[in-house]
C-alpha positions in Angstrom: 1.8 -18.8 13.1 2.5 -17.5 9.5 6.1 -16.7 10.5 6.5 -20.3 11.7 5.1 -21.7 8.5 7.4 -19.5 6.4 10.4 -20.6 8.5 9.5 -24.3 8.1 9.0 -23.9 4.4 12.3 -22.1 4.0 14.0 -24.9 6.0 12.4 -27.6 3.9 13.4 -25.8 0.7 17.0 -25.4 1.9 17.2 -29.1 2.8 15.7 -30.1 -0.6 18.1 -27.8 -2.5 21.1 -29.1 -0.5 20.0 -32.7 -1.4 19.6 -31.8 -5.0 23.0 -30.0 -5.0 24.8 -33.2 -3.9 26.9 -34.6 -6.8 28.5 -37.9 -6.1 31.1 -37.1 -8.8 32.6 -34.6 -6.3 33.2 -37.3 -3.8 35.2 -40.0 -5.7 38.6 -39.5 -4.1 41.4 -40.1 -6.6 39.0 -41.5 -9.2 37.7 -37.9 -9.7 37.8 -36.3 -13.1 40.1 -33.3 -13.4 37.3 -30.8 -14.4 35.1 -31.9 -11.5 38.1 -31.6 -9.1 38.7 -28.0 -10.1 35.1 -27.2 -9.3 35.2 -28.7 -5.8 38.5 -27.2 -4.7 37.7 -25.6 -1.4 41.1 -23.7 -1.1 40.2 -20.2 -0.2 43.7 -18.8 -0.8 43.9 -16.1 -3.4 47.3 -15.3 -4.6 48.4 -11.7 -5.2 49.4 -10.9 -8.7 52.9 -11.7 -9.7 54.8 -8.4 -9.6 55.3 -6.6 -13.0 59.1 -6.7 -12.4 59.0 -10.6 -12.6 59.2 -12.7 -15.7 58.9 -16.5 -15.8 62.3 -18.2 -16.3 61.6 -21.9 -15.9 58.7 -24.3 -15.4 58.6 -27.6 -13.6 55.5 -29.8 -14.0 54.7 -33.0 -12.1 51.4 -34.5 -13.4 49.4 -37.6 -12.9 48.1 -39.5 -16.0 44.6 -38.7 -17.2 41.3 -40.7 -16.6 41.9 -44.3 -17.3 40.0 -47.6 -17.6 39.9 -50.1 -14.7 42.9 -52.3 -14.4 42.7 -56.0 -15.2 42.5 -56.9 -11.5 39.6 -54.5 -11.0 37.8 -55.8 -14.1 37.9 -59.3 -12.6 36.5 -57.9 -9.4 33.6 -56.4 -11.3 32.9 -59.6 -13.1 32.9 -61.4 -9.7 30.5 -58.7 -8.4 28.1 -59.4 -11.3 28.1 -63.1 -10.5 27.5 -62.3 -6.8 24.6 -60.0 -7.5 23.0 -62.7 -9.6 23.2 -65.1 -6.7 21.8 -62.6 -4.3 18.8 -61.8 -6.5 18.2 -65.5 -7.1 18.3 -66.2 -3.3 15.8 -63.4 -2.7 13.4 -65.0 -5.2 13.9 -68.5 -3.8 13.0 -67.1 -0.3 10.0 -65.4 -1.9 11.0 -62.0 -0.7 9.5 -58.9 -2.1 11.6 -57.8 -5.1 10.0 -54.4 -5.2 12.8 -52.9 -3.1 15.5 -54.3 -5.4 16.6 -51.6 -7.9 15.7 -52.6 -11.5 19.2 -52.1 -12.8 20.7 -54.5 -10.3 18.8 -57.6 -11.6 20.7 -58.9 -14.6 23.5 -56.3 -14.3 26.6 -57.0 -16.4 29.9 -55.2 -16.1 30.6 -52.7 -19.0 34.1 -54.1 -19.1 33.0 -57.8 -19.2 35.3 -59.9 -21.4 38.1 -57.3 -21.6 41.5 -58.9 -21.4 43.4 -55.6 -21.0 42.9 -52.7 -18.7 44.4 -49.5 -17.1 44.7 -47.7 -20.4 44.2 -43.9 -20.9 40.7 -43.4 -22.3 39.6 -40.6 -24.6 38.4 -38.4 -21.7 41.9 -38.7 -20.2 43.5 -37.7 -23.5 41.3 -34.7 -23.6 42.3 -33.6 -20.1 46.0 -33.6 -20.9 45.6 -32.2 -24.4 43.8 -29.1 -23.1 46.1 -28.8 -20.1 49.0 -28.5 -22.6 47.1 -25.8 -24.5 46.4 -23.8 -21.2 50.0 -24.0 -20.0 51.3 -22.5 -23.3 48.7 -19.8 -23.2 49.4 -19.0 -19.6 53.2 -18.8 -20.1 53.7 -17.7 -23.7 57.2 -16.3 -23.1 58.4 -19.7 -21.8 57.2 -21.5 -24.9 58.2 -19.0 -27.6 61.5 -20.7 -28.5 61.9 -23.2 -31.3 61.3 -26.7 -30.0 64.3 -28.7 -28.9 64.2 -31.7 -26.5 66.9 -30.0 -24.3 64.9 -26.8 -24.0 61.5 -28.5 -23.5 62.1 -31.9 -21.9 59.1 -34.3 -21.5 59.7 -37.3 -19.2 57.4 -40.1 -18.3 57.3 -43.5 -16.6 57.2 -46.6 -18.8 53.5 -47.3 -17.9 51.5 -46.8 -21.1 48.8 -44.5 -19.5 51.5 -42.2 -18.3 53.4 -42.0 -21.6 50.1 -41.6 -23.5 49.3 -38.7 -21.2 52.7 -37.1 -22.0 51.9 -37.4 -25.7 48.5 -35.9 -25.4 49.9 -33.0 -23.3 52.7 -32.5 -25.9 50.1 -32.4 -28.8 48.3 -29.6 -27.0 51.5 -27.7 -25.9 53.0 -27.7 -29.4 49.6 -27.5 -31.2 50.1 -25.6 -34.6 53.8 -25.3 -34.0 54.8 -27.7 -36.8 53.9 -28.8 -40.3 52.4 -32.3 -39.9 48.9 -32.7 -41.2 46.0 -30.3 -41.2 46.5 -29.6 -37.4 50.1 -28.5 -38.1 51.5 -30.9 -35.4 55.1 -31.4 -34.8 57.1 -34.4 -33.5 58.5 -34.1 -30.0 60.6 -36.4 -27.8 59.2 -38.3 -24.7 61.8 -40.1 -22.7 61.6 -42.6 -19.8 63.8 -44.7 -17.5 63.5 -48.4 -17.0 60.7 -49.4 -14.6 63.3 -51.3 -12.6 65.5 -48.3 -11.9 63.3 -45.2 -12.3 63.8 -43.6 -8.8 62.7 -40.2 -10.0 59.2 -40.9 -11.1 58.5 -44.5 -9.8 60.5 -44.3 -6.6 57.7 -46.3 -4.8 58.4 -49.3 -7.1 62.1 -49.3 -6.4 61.9 -48.7 -2.6 62.0 -52.0 -0.8 61.5 -50.4 2.6 58.3 -48.7 1.4 57.0 -52.0 0.0 57.6 -53.6 3.4 56.0 -50.7 5.3 52.9 -50.7 3.1 52.4 -54.4 3.5 52.6 -54.1 7.3 50.2 -51.2 7.4 47.4 -52.5 5.0 45.8 -54.7 7.8 45.7 -51.6 10.1 44.1 -49.5 7.3 41.4 -52.2 6.8 40.6 -52.2 10.5 40.2 -48.4 10.4 37.8 -48.6 7.4 35.9 -51.6 8.7 33.4 -49.8 10.9 32.3 -47.7 8.0 31.8 -50.7 5.7 30.1 -52.7 8.4 27.5 -49.9 9.1 26.8 -49.3 5.4 26.5 -53.1 4.8 23.9 -53.4 7.5 21.9 -50.5 6.1 22.0 -51.8 2.6 20.8 -55.3 3.7 18.0 -53.7 5.7 17.0 -51.3 2.8 17.1 -53.7 -0.1 16.6 -57.1 1.5 19.7 -58.6 -0.1 22.4 -60.4 1.9 25.3 -58.1 0.9 28.7 -58.8 2.4 31.3 -56.2 3.3 33.2 -57.2 0.2 30.0 -56.7 -1.9 29.7 -53.2 -0.6 33.3 -52.4 -1.2 32.9 -53.6 -4.8 29.7 -51.7 -5.3 31.4 -48.5 -4.1 34.2 -49.2 -6.6 31.6 -49.7 -9.3 30.0 -46.4 -8.3 33.2 -44.5 -8.8 33.9 -46.1 -12.1 30.4 -45.5 -13.5 30.3 -41.9 -12.2 33.8 -40.9 -13.4 34.3 -42.9 -16.6 30.7 -43.3 -17.8 28.9 -40.3 -16.2 26.3 -42.8 -14.7 25.1 -41.8 -11.3 21.7 -43.5 -11.0 22.9 -47.1 -10.7 25.5 -48.2 -8.1 25.9 -44.7 -6.7 22.2 -44.5 -6.1 22.5 -47.3 -3.5 24.3 -45.0 -1.1 22.9 -41.9 0.7 25.0 -38.6 0.5 26.2 -39.2 4.1 27.3 -42.8 3.2 29.1 -41.5 0.1 30.9 -38.9 2.3 32.0 -41.7 4.7 33.2 -43.9 1.9 35.1 -41.1 0.4 36.7 -40.4 3.8 37.7 -44.0 4.2 39.4 -43.9 0.8 41.2 -40.6 1.8 42.2 -42.2 5.1 43.9 -45.0 3.2 45.6 -42.5 0.9 46.9 -40.5 3.8 48.3 -43.5 5.7 49.8 -45.4 2.7 50.8 -42.6 0.3 50.6 -39.3 2.2 51.6 -37.7 5.5 50.8 -40.9 7.4 54.5 -41.7 7.5 57.6 -39.7 6.5 58.9 -42.7 4.3 55.8 -42.2 2.1 57.1 -38.9 0.8 60.8 -38.9 1.7 61.4 -41.7 -0.8 60.6 -39.0 -3.4 63.8 -37.1 -2.7 65.3 -37.9 -6.1 62.3 -36.1 -7.7 62.7 -33.1 -5.4 66.4 -33.0 -6.1 65.6 -33.0 -9.9 63.2 -30.1 -9.5 65.6 -28.0 -7.4 68.5 -28.8 -9.7 66.6 -27.7 -12.8 65.8 -24.4 -11.2 69.4 -23.9 -10.2 70.5 -24.6 -13.7 68.0 -22.0 -15.1 69.4 -19.4 -12.6 72.9 -20.2 -13.8 71.9 -19.8 -17.4 70.3 -16.4 -16.6 73.3 -15.2 -14.6 75.8 -16.2 -17.2 73.7 -14.7 -20.0 73.0 -17.9 -22.1 71.3 -17.2 -25.4 67.6 -18.1 -25.7 67.2 -21.6 -27.1 70.4 -22.9 -25.5 69.1 -23.8 -22.0 66.1 -25.7 -20.6 63.0 -23.6 -20.0 60.6 -26.4 -19.0 60.9 -29.8 -17.5 57.6 -31.7 -17.7 57.0 -35.1 -16.0 54.0 -37.5 -16.3 53.5 -40.3 -13.8 51.0 -41.5 -11.2 49.2 -40.6 -8.0 52.0 -42.5 -6.2 54.3 -39.8 -7.6 52.2 -36.7 -7.3 51.1 -37.3 -3.7 54.6 -37.7 -2.2 55.8 -34.7 -4.1 52.9 -32.6 -2.8 53.9 -33.7 0.7 57.6 -32.9 0.1 56.7 -29.3 -0.6 54.2 -29.2 2.3 50.9 -28.7 0.5 47.5 -29.0 2.3 49.0 -28.3 5.7 48.6 -25.7 8.3 51.8 -24.0 9.4 51.8 -25.8 12.7 51.5 -29.1 10.8 54.3 -28.1 8.5 56.6 -27.7 11.6 55.6 -31.2 12.8 56.7 -32.9 9.6 59.9 -31.0 9.5 60.6 -32.6 12.9 59.5 -36.0 11.5 56.5 -36.2 13.7 53.3 -37.8 12.6 50.1 -35.8 11.9 46.6 -36.5 13.1 44.5 -38.5 10.7 42.0 -36.6 8.5 38.9 -35.9 10.6 35.8 -37.9 9.9 32.7 -36.2 8.2 30.9 -34.0 8.8 34.1 -32.2 9.9 36.0 -30.5 7.1 39.4 -31.6 6.1 42.2 -30.3 3.8 43.2 -33.9 2.7 40.7 -34.9 0.0 41.8 -37.3 -2.7 39.7 -35.6 -5.3 41.6 -32.4 -4.7 45.2 -33.6 -4.0 45.4 -36.2 -6.8 42.5 -36.4 -9.2 43.1 -37.8 -12.7 45.4 -35.4 -14.5 46.2 -33.7 -11.2 49.4 -31.6 -11.3 51.8 -29.4 -9.5 53.6 -26.6 -11.4 56.5 -24.8 -9.9 57.3 -21.6 -11.9 60.7 -20.0 -11.3 60.5 -16.2 -11.8 63.4 -13.7 -12.3 62.5 -10.5 -10.6 64.3 -7.1 -10.7 63.5 -5.9 -7.2 65.5 -3.8 -4.7 66.3 -5.1 -1.3 64.7 -8.5 -1.9 65.5 -11.9 -3.5 66.1 -11.9 -7.2 64.4 -15.3 -7.9 61.0 -16.5 -6.7 59.1 -19.8 -7.0 55.3 -19.8 -7.5 53.5 -23.1 -6.9 50.3 -23.9 -8.8 48.3 -27.0 -7.8 45.9 -28.0 -10.5 46.7 -24.7 -12.1 45.7 -22.6 -9.1 48.1 -20.7 -6.8 48.3 -22.5 -3.5 49.7 -21.4 -0.1 53.0 -22.8 1.0 53.1 -23.2 4.8 56.9 -23.4 4.6 56.9 -19.9 3.1 54.6 -18.3 5.7 51.4 -19.1 3.7 52.5 -17.4 0.5 52.4 -19.0 -3.0 55.1 -16.7 -4.2 58.2 -17.7 -2.3 61.9 -16.5 -2.5 63.9 -19.3 -4.1 66.4 -19.4 -1.3 63.6 -19.7 1.2 62.0 -22.5 -0.8 65.3 -24.3 -1.1 66.4 -23.9 2.5 63.2 -24.1 4.4 61.1 -26.5 2.3 63.5 -28.6 0.3 66.7 -28.9 2.4 65.2 -30.7 5.4 64.1 -33.5 3.0 67.2 -33.5 0.8 69.5 -34.3 3.7 68.0 -37.9 3.4 69.6 -40.4 0.9 67.2 -42.5 -1.2 69.3 -45.7 -0.9 69.6 -45.4 2.9 65.8 -44.9 3.1 64.8 -47.6 0.7 67.4 -50.4 0.9 65.9 -53.0 3.2 69.0 -55.2 3.0 71.3 -52.4 4.1 69.0 -51.5 7.0 68.8 -55.2 8.0 72.5 -55.6 7.8 72.9 -52.5 10.0 70.4 -53.8 12.5 72.1 -57.2 12.4 75.6 -55.6 12.9 74.2 -53.5 15.8 72.6 -56.5 17.4 75.8 -58.6 17.0 77.9 -55.8 18.5 75.5 -55.6 21.4 75.8 -59.3 21.9 79.6 -59.2 21.9 79.6 -56.3 24.3 77.3 -58.2 26.6 79.4 -61.3 26.4 82.6 -59.3 27.2 80.8 -57.7 30.1 79.7 -61.0 31.4 83.2 -62.4 31.2 84.5 -59.4 33.0 81.9 -59.8 35.7 82.6 -63.5 35.9 86.4 -62.8 36.3 85.7 -60.3 39.0 83.6 -62.8 40.9 86.3 -65.5 40.6 88.9 -63.1 42.1 86.5 -62.4 45.0 86.2 -66.2 45.7 90.0 -66.6 45.6 90.4 -63.9 48.1 
């Protein structure tokens, strides 16, 4: 009997601890803060140390902007939510329902962003994320950043979206901290360059790709249908639990509010408290599902439109190898190419180099075959938005020069969010011979042309021409058959 009591007590204690350990901030998909994302990374892969014979030659960085404020569209959604909550509480009072079940914060709630006319800007927490990332990069690769600054040696590129360019500036301030003579912090000026939003096919390829826009528009209703059962079930449960006539849209907006409060304001006891841990996990999965289908491995166009970025990365490494081979003097060739953009940039690039896949799945995408959708909780999945593309999420590709006998001279190490990550295309290693990286991982994608993938008009014209040719051939065939029949009649 005593043994049974002990077992029951232990089980209850474990359950209680598991409940206490649940942190909603670890389940916010791409709204996750960078520091929280690093804590939740479930990647068990541990890279072997880089051999002593290897020295870093060049660094490529592709980073998402840091934590940002809600966009203007989302600010309006939250103001609409505030008005709707007021109506729901009022209706409950009119119907003389018990208000004890209604959370105190909900009655009279007002959006923290109420009245804001602008949105989407990098907030101070986002600045901090990129500033300290810059410091850590320099500390990790001191030899790469030992040269005197020159924009051709350390190039910093960004999109023209303010939160991305502000992230680039914050990163540069950390990277070149105490490297200049400006002010008490001994800052130095550095160049940040960008392409026009209308023609930036390296960092905003998704904005310039008409085929992708058409594909995304066609898929959004299907994504909504896949997410609908989760929202319907949770809506019914919230109506039952709190006695308010929530709609599916209300629940969607409350989940968005939860993510904003938890990530930006560190508030977890208001909107987030409406959802149980299992409901949060399902809502996170629904977000990750959308991410997978519309921006990830759900369709090859999602990532193959990023071939200009992959070309840029491979080309920069080839140029660094050439500089090494031809004995260029230090300070006369590029040692780091750093780019700051968006989740829509980082996600496709991660897919192009095959991250978060098993080797069998890597083979499927090489043959342009679709992958299965991320499994529903409680099953585990590799594809989690909070890991693959949190705020300030990044991929670094470090090119090493190695003096080794009977092996490749140049190797690429991939760091995802500053941690070595396995490359399925390189037999599960994070330290990959450059030629293998180029031929097995990059080449199958680089055979595709961006304009051919993305120009809807060209594709439409091709389809039209093919259709017309088919019609002409059918017409000629019918004429021939008609002529043949006429001859038979004459005979």
